[in-house]
C-alpha positions as CSV (number, residue, x, y, z in Angstrom):
1,M,0.0,0.1,-0.1
2,M,1.5,3.6,-1.1
3,V,0.5,6.8,0.9
4,H,1.4,10.3,0.5
5,L,2.7,12.2,2.9
6,R,3.4,16.3,2.8
7,P,5.6,16.8,5.4
8,F,6.1,20.3,6.8
9,S,7.4,21.4,3.3
10,G,5.0,19.5,1.5
11,R,2.7,22.2,0.0
12,L,5.2,21.7,-2.9
13,A,5.5,18.3,-3.7
14,C,4.4,14.4,-2.1
15,L,7.0,12.3,-0.6
16,A,6.0,8.7,-1.3
17,I,6.7,6.1,1.3
18,S,5.8,2.6,0.7
19,T,4.8,0.9,3.9
20,T,7.4,-2.1,3.2
21,A,10.2,0.5,4.2
22,V,9.7,0.5,7.5
23,A,11.8,-1.9,8.3
24,S,15.0,0.2,7.3
25,I,13.3,3.5,8.5
26,A,16.5,5.8,10.1
27,T,16.9,6.6,13.7
28,A,19.0,8.8,15.1
29,S,21.5,7.8,18.2
30,P,24.4,9.7,20.1
31,G,27.5,8.2,18.6
32,P,28.8,6.3,15.6
33,D,27.9,2.5,15.8
34,T,30.9,1.0,15.2
35,H,29.3,-2.4,14.1
36,Q,28.4,-0.6,10.9
37,L,30.1,1.0,8.3
38,A,31.0,4.8,8.1
39,V,28.8,6.7,5.7
40,V,31.7,9.8,4.5
41,P,30.0,13.2,3.1
42,N,31.3,13.0,-0.6
43,D,32.2,16.4,-1.5
44,N,31.8,15.2,-5.4
45,R,35.5,16.2,-6.2
46,R,36.6,12.6,-7.2
47,A,35.4,10.4,-9.4
48,A,34.6,7.0,-8.4
49,G,36.0,4.0,-10.7
50,T,39.2,3.2,-12.5
51,L,39.9,4.8,-15.8
52,D,41.6,2.6,-18.1
53,G,41.7,4.1,-21.9
54,R,38.4,4.6,-22.6
55,V,36.9,2.2,-20.1
56,L,35.8,3.1,-17.1
57,T,35.4,0.2,-14.7
58,L,32.8,1.1,-11.5
59,S,32.3,-1.6,-8.6
60,L,29.9,-0.1,-6.0
61,R,28.1,-1.9,-3.3
62,A,24.5,-0.4,-1.5
63,A,25.0,-1.6,2.7
64,H,23.9,0.0,6.0
65,G,25.9,2.5,7.2
66,A,26.4,5.1,10.2
67,W,25.8,8.5,9.2
68,Q,26.8,12.1,10.7
69,P,25.3,14.4,8.8
70,E,25.9,17.5,11.3
71,G,29.3,16.7,11.4
72,P,31.4,14.8,13.8
73,A,30.1,16.2,17.0
74,G,26.6,15.8,15.8
75,P,24.2,12.5,16.4
76,T,24.9,9.3,14.3
77,V,21.8,8.1,11.8
78,S,21.6,4.7,10.5
79,I,20.7,4.6,6.7
80,E,21.2,2.6,3.6
81,A,23.9,4.2,1.4
82,L,26.1,3.5,-1.7
83,G,30.0,3.2,-1.8
84,E,32.6,2.1,-4.1
85,S,33.3,-2.0,-3.0
86,S,36.8,-1.2,-3.0
87,S,36.7,1.1,0.3
88,S,35.9,1.0,4.1
89,S,33.1,3.4,3.7
90,L,30.0,4.3,2.1
91,T,29.4,8.0,0.7
92,A,26.5,10.8,1.1
93,P,25.7,11.2,-1.5
94,A,26.5,8.2,-3.5
95,P,29.9,8.0,-5.2
96,L,30.7,10.5,-8.2
97,I,30.2,9.1,-11.5
98,R,32.3,11.5,-14.0
99,V,33.5,10.7,-17.9
100,H,33.5,12.4,-20.8
101,E,31.4,11.3,-24.0
102,G,31.9,8.3,-25.4
103,T,33.5,6.4,-22.3
104,Q,32.6,2.7,-22.1
105,I,31.1,2.1,-18.2
106,A,31.3,-1.0,-16.6
107,A,29.5,-1.1,-13.5
108,S,28.3,-3.7,-10.9
109,L,26.6,-3.2,-7.8
110,R,26.5,-5.4,-5.5
111,N,23.6,-5.5,-2.5
112,D,24.5,-6.2,1.0
113,L,21.1,-4.9,2.0
114,P,18.1,-7.7,2.9
115,S,15.7,-6.4,0.5
116,M,15.6,-5.8,-3.4
117,L,17.8,-3.1,-4.6
118,S,16.2,-1.0,-7.4
119,V,18.9,1.0,-9.2
120,H,17.7,3.9,-11.6
121,G,19.9,5.7,-13.8
122,L,23.0,3.8,-14.7
123,C,22.5,4.0,-18.7
124,S,23.7,6.2,-21.8
125,R,22.0,9.4,-22.1
126,D,21.8,8.9,-25.8
127,G,17.9,9.0,-26.0
128,T,17.1,5.3,-25.5
129,P,14.9,4.3,-22.5
130,C,17.1,3.6,-19.3
131,S,16.7,-0.1,-17.9
132,T,15.9,-0.4,-13.7
133,L,18.9,-2.9,-12.7
134,D,17.2,-5.0,-10.0
135,V,19.7,-6.6,-7.6
136,P,18.5,-9.1,-5.1
137,P,20.0,-9.3,-1.5
138,G,23.6,-10.5,-1.1
139,E,23.7,-10.8,-5.5
140,T,25.6,-8.7,-7.8
141,R,24.4,-7.2,-10.9
142,E,26.5,-5.7,-13.9
143,V,25.4,-3.2,-16.5
144,R,27.6,-1.9,-19.2
145,F,26.7,0.9,-21.7
146,T,28.6,4.1,-23.1
147,A,28.4,7.4,-21.9
148,G,26.0,9.7,-24.3
149,A,25.7,13.3,-24.6
150,A,27.6,15.8,-22.5
151,G,25.6,17.0,-19.4
152,T,24.6,16.5,-15.8
153,Y,22.7,13.5,-14.9
154,H,21.9,11.6,-11.9
155,Y,21.7,8.1,-10.6
156,W,19.9,6.4,-7.3
157,A,18.9,3.7,-5.9
158,S,15.7,2.5,-3.7
159,A,15.6,-0.8,-1.6
160,F,11.8,-0.4,-0.9
161,G,9.8,0.7,-3.9
162,A,9.7,4.3,-3.4
163,P,9.7,6.2,-6.7
164,I,12.6,8.8,-5.5
165,P,16.0,8.2,-4.1
166,F,15.1,9.0,-0.5
167,R,17.9,9.7,1.4
168,E,21.3,8.8,0.4
169,M,21.3,6.1,-2.3
170,G,21.5,8.6,-5.4
171,G,24.6,10.5,-6.7
172,A,25.6,12.8,-9.7
173,F,26.5,11.5,-12.8
174,I,28.6,14.0,-15.2
175,I,29.2,13.6,-18.8
176,D,31.8,16.1,-20.2
177,P,32.4,16.8,-23.9
178,A,34.8,14.8,-25.8
179,G,38.1,16.0,-26.5
180,S,38.2,18.9,-23.7
181,A,39.3,19.2,-20.0
182,A,36.8,18.4,-17.6
183,D,34.8,21.3,-16.1
184,P,36.2,22.5,-12.5
185,G,32.8,23.8,-11.3
186,R,31.5,22.1,-8.4
187,V,28.7,19.7,-8.4
188,M,26.1,20.1,-5.5
189,V,23.8,17.0,-4.7
190,I,20.9,18.1,-2.5
191,T,19.5,14.8,-0.9
192,E,17.0,14.1,1.8
193,W,16.6,11.9,5.0
194,S,13.2,11.5,7.5
195,N,13.3,9.6,10.9
196,L,9.2,8.2,10.3
197,T,8.7,5.4,12.5
198,P,6.1,2.4,12.3
199,A,3.3,4.4,14.7
200,Q,3.4,7.5,12.8
201,L,3.1,6.3,9.6
202,G,0.4,4.6,11.2
203,Q,-0.9,7.9,12.3
204,V,-0.8,9.0,8.7
205,L,-3.0,6.1,7.6
206,A,-5.7,6.2,10.2
207,A,-6.2,10.3,10.0
208,D,-8.4,12.4,7.7
209,F,-4.8,13.8,6.3
210,P,-4.3,16.8,5.8
211,D,-6.9,18.3,7.9
212,R,-6.1,16.8,10.9
213,V,-3.9,17.8,14.0
214,F,-1.5,14.9,15.1
215,E,-0.4,15.0,18.6
216,G,2.7,14.7,19.4
217,F,3.5,13.9,15.7
218,K,6.2,15.7,14.0
219,P,8.1,14.1,11.9
220,G,12.1,14.9,11.1
221,I,13.0,16.1,7.5
222,G,16.2,17.0,7.0
223,F,17.6,18.3,3.5
224,M,21.4,18.1,3.4
225,I,23.7,19.5,0.3
226,N,26.5,16.7,-0.7
227,G,25.5,14.9,2.5
228,L,26.0,17.4,5.5
229,S,23.7,19.9,7.0
230,W,24.8,23.6,7.9
231,P,26.7,24.6,9.7
232,A,28.2,21.1,8.9
233,T,28.4,21.8,5.0
234,E,31.7,22.7,3.1
235,R,32.7,26.4,2.9
236,L,33.5,27.5,-0.8
237,T,36.1,30.1,-1.1
238,Y,36.5,32.3,-4.2
239,R,38.3,35.7,-5.4
240,V,36.6,38.9,-6.7
241,G,36.2,38.6,-10.6
242,E,36.5,34.9,-10.6
243,R,34.2,32.8,-12.9
244,V,32.1,30.6,-10.7
245,R,30.5,27.4,-12.1
246,W,28.3,25.2,-10.3
247,R,25.7,21.7,-11.0
248,I,23.1,21.3,-8.9
249,V,21.4,18.0,-8.9
250,N,17.9,17.9,-6.7
251,L,17.5,14.2,-5.6
252,T,14.6,14.5,-3.1
253,S,11.1,14.9,-3.3
254,Q,10.5,18.3,-2.8
255,A,11.3,21.5,-5.0
256,H,13.6,23.8,-4.3
257,P,14.0,27.6,-4.8
258,L,17.6,28.0,-4.9
259,H,18.9,31.5,-3.6
260,L,22.0,33.6,-3.7
261,H,22.3,36.3,-1.8
262,G,24.7,39.1,-3.0
263,F,24.9,38.4,-6.7
264,Y,22.9,37.4,-9.6
265,F,23.4,34.4,-11.4
266,E,22.7,32.7,-14.8
267,V,21.0,29.3,-15.3
268,D,23.4,27.8,-18.5
269,S,21.3,24.7,-18.3
270,L,18.3,22.4,-17.1
271,G,17.7,18.6,-16.9
272,D,15.6,16.4,-16.0
273,G,18.3,13.4,-14.9
274,M,18.0,11.5,-18.3
275,Q,18.4,14.6,-20.4
276,D,20.3,17.9,-20.2
277,R,18.8,20.8,-22.2
278,P,21.5,23.8,-22.6
279,V,19.7,27.4,-22.4
280,A,19.7,29.2,-25.7
281,A,22.5,32.0,-25.2
282,S,19.8,34.6,-26.3
283,D,17.5,33.3,-23.6
284,R,19.7,33.6,-20.8
285,H,19.2,35.8,-17.8
286,S,19.7,37.0,-14.2
287,V,18.3,35.6,-11.4
288,V,19.0,35.4,-7.4
289,T,16.4,32.8,-7.0
290,H,15.8,29.6,-9.4
291,L,13.3,26.8,-8.6
292,V,14.8,23.8,-9.0
293,P,11.8,20.8,-9.2
294,P,12.6,17.2,-7.8
295,G,14.8,15.2,-10.0
296,T,16.1,18.0,-12.0
297,T,19.4,19.2,-12.7
298,M,20.9,22.7,-13.1
299,A,24.0,24.3,-14.2
300,M,24.8,27.7,-13.4
301,T,27.6,30.3,-13.4
302,W,28.0,33.8,-11.4
303,T,31.0,35.9,-10.6
304,P,31.7,37.1,-7.1
305,E,31.5,40.9,-7.6
306,R,32.6,42.1,-3.4
307,E,34.3,40.4,-0.6
308,G,32.9,38.9,1.9
309,N,30.5,36.0,3.5
310,W,27.4,34.9,1.5
311,L,25.1,32.2,1.3
312,F,23.9,29.9,-1.3
313,H,20.5,28.2,0.2
314,C,16.9,27.0,-0.4
315,H,14.3,29.7,0.6
316,I,11.9,27.6,1.8
317,M,12.0,27.9,5.2
318,Q,11.3,24.4,6.3
319,H,14.4,23.6,4.3
320,V,16.7,25.6,6.6
321,S,14.7,25.5,10.0
322,P,16.9,24.5,12.9
323,E,13.7,22.4,13.6
324,R,14.9,20.1,10.8
325,R,17.8,19.3,12.4
326,V,18.6,15.5,13.2
327,S,18.9,16.9,16.8
328,P,16.6,20.1,17.1
329,H,18.2,22.7,20.0
330,A,16.0,22.9,23.1
331,G,13.8,25.8,23.5
332,S,13.7,26.2,19.9
333,H,10.3,28.5,19.8
334,G,9.6,31.8,20.5
335,G,13.0,33.2,19.1
336,A,15.0,31.5,21.9
337,H,16.7,29.1,19.8
338,V,18.5,32.3,17.8
339,D,22.2,32.4,18.8
340,H,24.7,35.5,17.6
341,D,26.2,33.0,15.6
342,A,24.4,32.0,12.0
343,S,24.6,28.4,12.9
344,G,21.7,29.4,15.7
345,G,19.1,30.5,13.4
346,M,19.9,27.9,10.5
347,A,20.0,24.3,9.5
348,G,19.9,22.0,6.0
349,M,20.5,22.3,2.7
350,I,22.5,26.1,2.8
351,M,26.3,26.4,1.7
352,G,28.6,29.4,2.8
353,I,30.6,31.2,0.6
354,T,33.5,33.4,1.4
355,V,34.7,35.9,-1.2
356,R,38.4,37.5,-1.0
357,G,39.5,40.7,-2.6
358,A,41.0,40.6,-6.0
359,A,44.7,40.2,-6.3
360,A,45.4,43.3,-7.8
361,P,42.4,45.6,-6.7
362,A,41.2,47.6,-9.3
363,S,41.6,51.7,-8.4
364,A,38.8,53.8,-7.4
365,V,37.5,55.7,-10.4
366,G,34.2,57.5,-10.6
367,A,32.1,60.5,-9.7
368,A,32.6,62.3,-6.2
369,P,30.8,60.4,-3.2
370,R,26.7,61.6,-2.7
371,T,25.0,62.6,0.6
372,A,23.1,59.2,1.6
373,R,19.6,59.8,1.8
374,K,18.4,58.5,5.5
375,L,15.3,56.5,6.5
376,T,14.5,54.9,9.5
377,L,12.7,51.8,9.5
378,A,11.6,50.5,12.8
379,M,10.1,47.0,13.4
380,E,7.0,47.3,15.7
381,R,5.1,44.9,17.6
382,G,1.7,44.9,17.6
383,T,-2.2,43.6,17.9
384,A,-5.6,43.2,15.7
385,G,-8.0,42.2,17.7
386,T,-6.6,39.4,19.9
387,D,-3.8,38.4,17.4
388,R,-0.1,39.5,17.5
389,S,1.3,41.1,14.7
390,F,4.4,42.3,13.5
391,G,5.0,45.4,11.6
392,F,7.1,48.4,10.0
393,K,7.2,52.2,10.3
394,L,9.0,54.0,8.0
395,S,10.3,57.5,8.2
396,G,13.2,60.2,7.0
397,D,14.3,61.9,4.0
398,G,11.4,62.2,1.4
399,I,8.9,60.3,3.3
400,D,5.5,61.8,4.2
401,P,5.1,62.2,8.0
402,A,1.8,61.2,7.6
403,A,2.6,57.9,6.6
404,D,5.0,57.1,9.8
405,R,2.7,54.3,10.8
406,M,2.8,50.8,11.5
407,S,1.9,48.2,8.5
408,T,2.1,44.9,7.7
409,P,3.6,43.7,5.6
410,G,5.9,46.8,5.7
411,P,5.6,50.2,3.2
412,T,6.9,49.8,-0.1
413,L,10.5,51.0,0.3
414,V,11.1,53.1,-2.8
415,L,14.9,53.7,-3.8
416,R,16.5,55.5,-6.4
417,R,19.3,53.4,-8.6
418,D,22.7,55.1,-8.1
419,E,21.6,57.1,-5.0
420,P,23.2,56.4,-1.5
421,V,21.3,55.0,1.0
422,E,20.9,54.8,4.9
423,I,18.6,53.1,6.8
424,T,18.5,53.0,10.4
425,V,16.9,49.6,11.3
426,V,15.1,50.1,14.8
427,N,13.8,46.8,16.6
428,H,11.1,47.3,19.0
429,L,9.7,43.6,18.7
430,G,10.8,42.5,22.3
431,E,13.0,39.6,20.7
432,R,15.6,39.9,18.2
433,T,15.8,39.8,14.8
434,A,17.9,40.2,11.4
435,L,16.6,41.9,8.2
436,H,18.1,40.6,4.9
437,W,17.7,42.9,2.0
438,H,16.9,40.4,-0.9
439,G,18.4,40.4,-4.1
440,M,20.2,43.7,-3.5
441,E,23.9,43.7,-4.3
442,L,25.5,45.5,-1.5
443,E,28.5,45.3,0.9
444,S,28.6,41.7,3.1
445,I,28.3,43.3,6.5
446,Y,24.8,44.5,5.3
447,D,23.1,41.4,3.8
448,G,21.6,40.6,6.8
449,V,22.7,37.2,8.1
450,H,23.7,37.5,11.7
451,G,26.9,36.2,12.6
452,W,27.6,35.5,9.1
453,S,27.4,38.3,6.6
454,G,30.9,40.4,6.5
455,I,34.4,39.3,6.6
456,D,36.7,38.0,9.0
457,K,35.9,39.2,12.6
458,R,33.5,41.9,11.3
459,L,30.3,40.5,11.2
460,A,26.8,41.3,11.2
461,P,25.1,41.3,14.9
462,M,21.7,39.9,15.6
463,I,19.6,43.1,16.1
464,E,18.6,43.2,20.2
465,P,15.5,44.3,21.6
466,D,15.7,48.2,21.9
467,S,18.3,48.3,19.6
468,S,19.6,49.3,15.7
469,F,21.4,48.8,13.2
470,I,22.7,51.4,10.2
471,V,22.4,49.5,6.7
472,R,24.3,51.1,3.8
473,F,24.5,50.7,0.5
474,T,23.2,52.2,-3.0
475,P,21.5,50.3,-5.4
476,P,23.0,49.5,-8.8
477,R,19.7,48.7,-10.6
478,T,16.3,49.4,-11.0
479,G,13.9,46.7,-10.2
480,T,11.5,44.5,-7.7
481,F,13.1,43.2,-4.4
482,M,12.3,42.6,-0.8
483,Y,13.8,43.0,2.4
484,H,12.4,40.3,5.4
485,T,13.3,38.4,8.7
486,H,16.5,35.9,7.9
487,V,15.6,34.8,11.3
488,H,14.2,30.8,10.6
489,D,12.3,30.2,13.8
490,E,8.7,30.2,11.6
491,R,7.3,32.7,13.5
492,Q,8.3,36.4,12.5
493,L,8.0,36.1,8.5
494,P,4.2,34.8,8.8
495,L,3.7,37.6,11.3
496,G,4.6,40.3,9.3
497,M,8.6,40.9,9.1
498,Y,8.6,41.5,5.2
499,G,8.2,44.3,2.8
500,P,8.7,45.0,-1.0
501,M,11.6,47.2,-2.1
502,I,11.3,49.0,-5.3
503,V,14.2,50.6,-7.2
504,I,13.6,53.5,-9.9
505,D,15.7,55.4,-12.3
506,P,16.6,58.9,-10.5
507,E,14.5,60.8,-13.1
508,Q,11.3,58.6,-12.6
509,R,8.1,58.8,-9.9
510,F,7.0,55.9,-8.6
511,N,3.3,56.2,-9.2
512,P,1.0,53.5,-7.1
513,E,-2.0,54.4,-9.7
514,T,0.1,52.7,-12.5
515,D,2.6,50.8,-10.6
516,H,1.2,47.7,-8.6
517,V,2.8,45.6,-5.9
518,L,1.3,42.6,-4.9
519,I,3.2,40.5,-2.3
520,L,2.3,37.0,-1.5
521,G,2.6,36.1,2.2
522,R,1.3,34.2,5.0
523,S,-0.8,36.0,8.0
524,G,-0.7,34.9,11.5
525,V,0.8,32.0,13.5
526,D,-1.3,28.7,13.8
527,P,-1.0,28.1,17.9
528,S,-0.8,24.5,17.7
529,A,1.8,25.0,14.4
530,P,4.2,22.6,16.1
531,N,1.6,19.5,15.9
532,V,0.2,20.5,12.5
533,L,1.8,18.8,9.4
534,L,0.5,21.4,7.0
535,P,0.3,25.3,8.5
536,T,-3.0,26.4,7.9
537,T,-2.1,30.3,8.2
538,P,-3.9,32.1,5.6
539,V,-2.5,33.5,2.5
540,V,-2.7,37.0,1.9
541,V,-2.1,39.6,-0.8
542,N,-0.5,42.9,0.5
543,G,-1.4,41.7,4.1
544,E,-5.1,40.9,2.8
545,R,-7.2,37.8,2.8
546,A,-9.3,39.5,-0.2
547,P,-8.0,42.6,-1.6
548,E,-9.9,45.2,-3.5
549,L,-8.0,47.5,-6.3
550,V,-9.2,50.3,-8.2
551,W,-6.9,50.6,-11.5
552,T,-7.3,52.9,-14.4
553,A,-8.6,52.2,-17.8
554,G,-6.6,53.2,-21.4
555,T,-3.3,53.0,-19.8
556,R,-0.2,50.5,-19.2
557,H,0.1,48.9,-15.6
558,R,3.0,47.7,-14.2
559,V,2.8,44.6,-11.8
560,R,5.7,43.6,-9.5
561,L,4.6,40.3,-8.3
562,I,6.6,38.8,-5.0
563,N,6.4,35.4,-3.2
564,I,7.8,35.9,0.5
565,T,5.5,32.9,2.2
566,P,7.5,30.6,4.4
567,D,7.2,28.0,2.1
568,D,4.8,28.0,-1.0
569,I,5.0,27.6,-4.8
570,F,1.9,29.1,-6.3
571,S,0.2,29.9,-9.8
572,V,-0.8,33.5,-9.7
573,S,-2.9,34.7,-12.5
574,L,-5.3,37.5,-13.7
575,E,-8.4,36.1,-14.6
576,T,-11.8,37.3,-16.5
577,P,-14.8,35.1,-16.8
578,Q,-13.4,34.3,-20.2
579,G,-10.1,33.4,-18.9
580,P,-6.8,35.3,-18.1
581,V,-5.9,38.6,-19.3
582,A,-2.6,39.2,-21.3
583,W,0.4,40.6,-19.8
584,T,4.3,41.1,-20.9
585,P,7.2,39.8,-18.7
586,I,9.6,42.5,-18.2
587,T,12.0,41.5,-15.3
588,K,13.0,38.3,-13.2
589,D,14.5,39.0,-9.9
590,G,15.0,42.9,-10.6
591,A,16.9,42.1,-13.8
592,P,15.4,42.3,-17.3
593,L,14.7,39.7,-19.1
594,P,15.9,39.4,-22.8
595,E,13.9,40.5,-25.9
596,G,13.2,36.8,-26.7
597,L,11.1,36.3,-23.4
598,R,9.5,39.7,-23.4
599,K,6.0,38.6,-25.3
600,Q,2.6,39.0,-24.7
601,T,1.3,36.1,-23.0
602,P,-1.8,35.0,-20.4
603,A,-1.1,36.1,-17.3
604,R,-0.3,33.4,-15.6
605,Q,3.1,32.8,-13.6
606,T,4.1,30.0,-11.3
607,I,5.9,32.1,-8.5
608,A,8.3,30.6,-5.8
609,V,9.2,32.2,-2.3
610,G,11.8,34.3,-3.0
611,E,11.1,35.2,-6.6
612,T,10.3,38.7,-7.8
613,Y,8.6,39.0,-11.5
614,D,7.2,42.2,-13.3
615,F,4.8,42.4,-16.0
616,A,3.3,44.7,-17.9
617,V,-0.5,44.9,-18.7
618,D,-2.2,47.2,-21.3
619,L,-5.7,48.0,-20.2
620,P,-8.1,49.3,-23.2
621,P,-10.9,51.6,-22.5
622,G,-13.7,51.1,-20.5
623,R,-14.8,49.7,-17.4
624,R,-14.5,46.3,-16.4
625,R,-13.3,43.8,-13.5
626,F,-11.1,41.0,-13.3
627,W,-9.3,39.1,-10.3
628,I,-6.2,38.0,-8.5
629,E,-6.3,34.6,-8.2
630,V,-3.4,32.6,-6.4
631,R,-3.6,28.6,-6.4
632,S,-1.3,26.1,-5.1
633,T,0.6,24.5,-8.1
634,A,-1.9,21.6,-7.5
635,G,-4.8,23.8,-8.0
636,K,-6.2,24.4,-4.6
637,W,-7.4,27.8,-4.2
638,E,-5.5,30.2,-1.6
639,A,-6.8,33.7,-2.3
640,Q,-8.5,36.0,-4.3
641,G,-8.4,39.9,-4.8
642,V,-10.7,41.8,-7.2
643,I,-9.5,44.7,-9.6
644,N,-11.8,47.6,-10.8
645,V,-10.8,48.8,-13.7
646,R,-12.3,52.3,-14.2
């Protein structure tokens, strides 16, 4: 029997668990099990097997092993994993297979597990179907094939019939172009772990899921990069101006909107494990967040332009929350878990990046420094009836004093390109917090990751209650961005700790009558959230469940769409009774789209948390009415707003 369970991150994709898997479900223990093989993290820098001419001989085995995803000082988890037969250990993720096009691969796999092993992806990538290799317990099977088209692929195995790798039995399969040196870029494999037990699985089967609360039931779901969870993940170091190439392999049941702090990146190719499709040079564009669906791959490039510490991580809060640790911190609610170092408020699929200055710094050339515009952004605590909420007050240069009132979400922060700004962030929340300027290119210390942003010993602090922190930057480009809490305690964001940030040209005036910000969030905190598999707090648009807006007929409008929910991926559309209106994409994450992608289309867009999109909508003369519709990717209605055109 098969059940579909949505874990805490499960608004995004179903995790399929077979009841036959119960015997092999992992449990955590305080120290290594000396009777099991060690499962060591795999940084995917060494290719497995032995290459003799154009033939790679690869010998793998599957077995149980003892794994420490949070580093040597963390708990030990017993898992199924793959490793090379010649090694005394297994690896998480599975060994890297890396060859050139046309290489003959002679692979064998021994199954030391007590159940049938199904192996997927050990095949050519030449367009022909890929057969599954079934290996009975205690036996070995062999397969031989020729590496096909160059690209980023994956292979994986399952010991209990699930249609996904589930935990660490999967790895990268890279094929480099014939006649060229192997690409020196890094390979990052994202994997998944769960601690479901038979009793917990029984609760899911017996309940009216997902509308029931399961008292005392909180499954542990962990997401790892190259076999480790932050803060144990590898630290990557680059120099200013260095061209960086990464290959991402998503071997989990979940979609991941992957976000790079401080810099833009370009997506070079996208794949599904069997095919890798390069993005046409004319269609490549800069992004700061890109959604990587389950079982897919992405190749990306970027260039670090400023020194400091930065992050690359999934923007789904449940995938980077300390609640997802194998052994969560005690007292992790109410903001108490947030230490002064970055490890206190995050876990899971996060990579830390340090950028060092260029070997020969360029001379400073440019106009004389300009006086910074001074603003104050005060974070406030309030109530709406019996419900608590957080919000912001904005004051300072160019801000109407009459607008100095708390708003949830925060007010639209309108800045100008190339105009320096100095923002004093004041904390009146009664608890610690940190504020991230999402998508903004700025000095590292102002990026908002407490205890990490900055360089060497000059690091961004936690903003303590009744204290402040001054943020300074000069927006280098126009576009749609956001500011939001970077404390992952699952409370501050849905209580209102976010807001839109718009950068316009110096000579431009922001006109809210034709320039419309639609920011998607969730409102409030369910008091029983620790025991609920799916949070039930409502989706809101600009802080409202059903906003009513007025647009002017006979003119062009700009729609700035922002998703800063904790975990969601939505389909957003502008609908009429006859179907969607038309719009034209303009920008993604604040960066302009190439001309080939600026084509009028029906007004429907999938948007993941951490993404922004801008569209142009041309409205003909005449009164009419249409609506904003927000649905889950599965089609469930989440929110709706009315637009009256007059």
